[in-house]
N, C-alpha and C positions, 0 to 999 in steps of 0.2 A: 474557542474551537479553532483547531487548525486541520487543513486539508492538504495532503501532498498526493501527487501522483508521479509514478515512475513507469516511464516505457521505453521501447527500443529507438523511437525516434524523438529526438528533443534533448539531448545532451547538455546544449548551451542553458536551455531553461532549468533542467535539472540542477546543474552546478549553481546558476543564480539561486535558485530556492535553497540549496545548501550553505550559500553565501549568507543570505539573509537569515536564515535560522540558525546558524552555527552548529549544525548537526554533522557527524560524519556518516556517509553512506557510500556505498559502492553503486555506481549507475548500472542499470541492467545491461545485459549483454545477450547477444545471439548465441545460441547453443554452439558449443566446440564442434559438434557434429555436423554444422554447417546447415542453417535453416534455408528453406525455400526462398528464392529471391522474390519478394513483392513486399508491399508495404503494410501487410498484416501484422498486428503486434500484439503481444501479452503485456499487460499493464498491472501495477499494483497501487492500489489507491489505498490511503491510510487516513483515517480522521479521529483526531484525539479529543476527548473530551474529559476532563478531570484526569483519573487514573486509569481510564478506560482507553484502548485504541481498538478501533474497529478497522479490519483489514479486509479488502474486495480484491479478488482476482477478476480481472477484465480482459476480455479477447476482442480487438477491434479487427473485424474482417474486411479488409480493404480490396482483397483481389482473390483469395482462395475460394474456388468453386464450391458449391453446396456440398456440404460433405458431413460426415459424423467423424469428429475429433475426439482426443481425449486431453483432460486437463489434470494438473496436480499442483495443489497449492501447499506449501510446507512453512511451518511458522515455528520459530525456537525464540525464547525469551529466556535470559538467565539474568541474576541479579541477588542481591541480599534475601530476597522471600524466597530464593531457589530457581529452579528450571522447569519450564513447562515447554512442551512440544506437542504440535497437533498436524495431522496431513489429511487434507480433503482432496478426494480425486473422482473422477467419472466420467463417461462420455456425455457429448453434448453435439447439438446438429447447429450447424450455422450456415449462413448464405452470404454472399457478397453484400458490402454496405451494412452489415449489421455490428452492432456492438453488445456483447452479450457479458453480463455480470455472472460468474461461472461458480464463485464461490465466497462466502461471506463468513468470517469469524471475529471474535472479540478475546482481548486478553488484558488483564489488569497489568499496568506498567507503573515503575517509579523512576525517579531520577536515577541515573547511573546504570539502569538496567541496559543489557545488550540485545537487540532484537535482529534476527536474521530471518528474512523472507526469501523464497524462492517459489516462483510460478512459471509451469512449463506447460505448452501446448503441442502435442503430437498427432500425427496421422499414423497409426499403426507404429511402427519403428523410426519413424521419419520427423525430427523435430521441425516444428514451424515457427516458434520463436520461445523465449524464456527472458524473464525479468528477475533480477536479484537485487535485494537491498539488504545492507548492513549497516546498523547505526547504533549509537549510543544516546539513549532517551537523556534530553536536557532536563 
């Protein structure tokens, strides 16, 4: 079993994980709309067991005042067995210092499959943070 976590803070750790695993992925990035400036972050956690990949969207609230926000986690897997795509979204309430697992989904994967994950957190139309991963399954 292997576990990977991707978030907006920790690019060096992310690149180290990529070098160790030999996978190709894009580090998460802040929204192009310009997220609020604090250290809160959207993170994508993956855990592979055999041919199953579990994906979790986690929001770590380091400073956003207690509020109701919205999240969206999208997953796309394509490969020899075809393509699957799923999106989960909804409102959630958070407060400073909380880490919230907002979405969990699973997908079957095979060596050579391409996986694209995108996790976004917004307050109304204002982006708070986002994480994006694109990689080929080893």
